[in-house]
ROSE-4610 file (N, C-alpha, C; in Angstrom, 1 decimal, always signed):
// ROSE-4610
residu = [M/M/M/V/V/V/N/N/N/I/I/I/N/N/N/I/I/I/E/E/E/V/V/V/P/P/P/D/D/D/E/E/E/V/V/V/H/H/H/K/K/K/K/K/K/I/I/I/K/K/K/I/I/I/L/L/L/S/S/S/A/A/A/M/M/M/Q/Q/Q/G/G/G/I/I/I/P/P/P/I/I/I/K/K/K/E/E/E/L/L/L/I/I/I/V/V/V/K/K/K/A/A/A/L/L/L/E/E/E/E/E/E/S/S/S/V/V/V/K/K/K/N/N/N/E/E/E/G/G/G/K/K/K/S/S/S/K/K/K]
num = [1/1/1/2/2/2/3/3/3/4/4/4/5/5/5/6/6/6/7/7/7/8/8/8/9/9/9/10/10/10/11/11/11/12/12/12/13/13/13/14/14/14/15/15/15/16/16/16/17/17/17/18/18/18/19/19/19/20/20/20/21/21/21/22/22/22/23/23/23/24/24/24/25/25/25/26/26/26/27/27/27/28/28/28/29/29/29/30/30/30/31/31/31/32/32/32/33/33/33/34/34/34/35/35/35/36/36/36/37/37/37/38/38/38/39/39/39/40/40/40/41/41/41/42/42/42/43/43/43/44/44/44/45/45/45/46/46/46]
x = [+10.7/+10.3/+11.2/+10.6/+11.4/+11.4/+12.6/+12.7/+12.3/+11.5/+11.1/+11.5/+12.2/+12.6/+11.7/+11.0/+10.2/+10.5/+10.2/+10.3/+8.8/+8.6/+7.2/+7.4/+6.4/+6.5/+6.6/+7.2/+7.4/+6.1/+5.1/+3.7/+3.1/+3.3/+2.8/+3.5/+4.8/+5.6/+5.2/+5.0/+4.6/+3.2/+2.3/+1.0/+1.0/+1.8/+1.9/+2.7/+3.6/+4.4/+3.4/+2.6/+1.6/+0.6/+0.1/-0.9/-0.4/+0.9/+1.5/+1.7/+2.1/+2.2/+0.9/-0.2/-1.5/-2.0/-1.6/-2.0/-1.1/+0.1/+1.1/+1.8/+1.9/+2.6/+3.7/+4.7/+5.8/+5.2/+5.9/+5.5/+5.4/+6.4/+6.5/+5.2/+4.7/+3.5/+2.3/+2.2/+1.1/+1.1/+2.2/+2.3/+2.0/+2.5/+2.2/+0.7/+0.1/-1.3/-2.1/-1.7/-2.4/-2.2/-1.0/-0.8/-1.6/-1.7/-2.5/-4.0/-4.5/-5.9/-6.1/-5.2/-5.3/-5.3/-4.5/-4.4/-5.7/-6.1/-7.4/-8.6/-8.7/-9.8/-9.8/-8.6/-8.4/-9.1/-9.0/-9.7/-11.2/-11.7/-13.2/-13.8/-13.0/-13.6/-13.7/-13.2/-13.3/-14.4]
y = [-22.9/-24.2/-25.1/-26.2/-27.2/-28.5/-29.2/-30.5/-31.6/-32.6/-33.7/-35.0/-35.8/-37.1/-38.2/-39.0/-40.1/-41.3/-42.5/-43.7/-44.2/-44.6/-45.1/-46.5/-47.3/-48.6/-48.5/-49.5/-49.5/-49.3/-50.0/-50.0/-48.6/-47.9/-46.5/-45.6/-45.8/-44.9/-45.1/-46.4/-46.7/-46.0/-46.1/-45.4/-43.9/-43.3/-41.8/-41.4/-42.2/-41.9/-41.9/-42.9/-43.1/-41.9/-41.6/-40.6/-39.2/-38.9/-37.6/-37.5/-38.6/-38.6/-38.4/-39.0/-38.9/-37.4/-36.8/-35.4/-34.4/-34.9/-34.0/-33.1/-33.6/-32.7/-33.6/-32.9/-33.7/-34.4/-35.4/-36.1/-35.2/-34.3/-33.4/-32.5/-32.0/-31.2/-32.0/-33.3/-34.1/-34.4/-34.6/-34.9/-33.6/-32.5/-31.2/-30.9/-31.1/-30.9/-31.8/-33.1/-34.1/-33.7/-33.2/-32.8/-31.6/-30.6/-29.4/-29.7/-30.7/-31.1/-31.8/-32.6/-33.3/-32.4/-31.4/-30.4/-29.6/-29.2/-28.4/-29.1/-30.4/-31.2/-31.6/-31.6/-32.0/-30.9/-29.7/-28.6/-28.6/-29.2/-29.3/-30.4/-31.5/-32.7/-32.5/-31.4/-31.2/-30.2]
z = [+37.4/+37.3/+38.0/+38.6/+39.4/+38.6/+38.7/+38.1/+39.2/+38.7/+39.6/+38.8/+39.5/+38.9/+39.5/+38.7/+39.2/+38.4/+39.0/+38.3/+38.0/+36.8/+36.4/+35.8/+36.0/+35.4/+33.8/+33.2/+31.8/+31.0/+31.5/+30.8/+30.9/+32.0/+32.2/+31.2/+31.1/+30.2/+28.8/+28.4/+27.1/+26.7/+27.7/+27.5/+27.4/+28.2/+28.2/+26.9/+26.5/+25.3/+24.1/+24.0/+22.9/+23.0/+24.2/+24.4/+24.0/+24.4/+24.0/+22.5/+21.9/+20.4/+19.7/+20.2/+19.6/+19.8/+20.9/+21.1/+20.5/+20.0/+19.4/+20.4/+21.6/+22.6/+23.3/+23.9/+24.6/+25.8/+26.2/+27.4/+28.6/+28.7/+29.8/+29.9/+28.8/+28.8/+29.2/+28.7/+29.1/+30.6/+31.2/+32.6/+33.4/+33.0/+33.7/+33.6/+32.5/+32.4/+33.3/+33.4/+34.2/+35.7/+36.1/+37.5/+37.8/+36.9/+37.1/+37.3/+36.5/+36.6/+37.9/+38.3/+39.6/+40.8/+40.8/+41.8/+41.8/+40.7/+40.5/+41.0/+40.7/+41.1/+42.6/+43.1/+44.6/+45.4/+45.0/+45.7/+45.6/+44.6/+44.4/+45.2/+45.5/+46.2/+47.7/+48.2/+49.6/+50.0]
């Protein structure tokens, strides 16, 4: 696994923190799932 450091706006951080709490998963897991979906869908759009 690779570490990636990014800066996100405070409002985005607040939203993903709430979303991850609602889903009962860590922020890291939420972001990894979102990235996996994005990459998977990218292949479908072409």
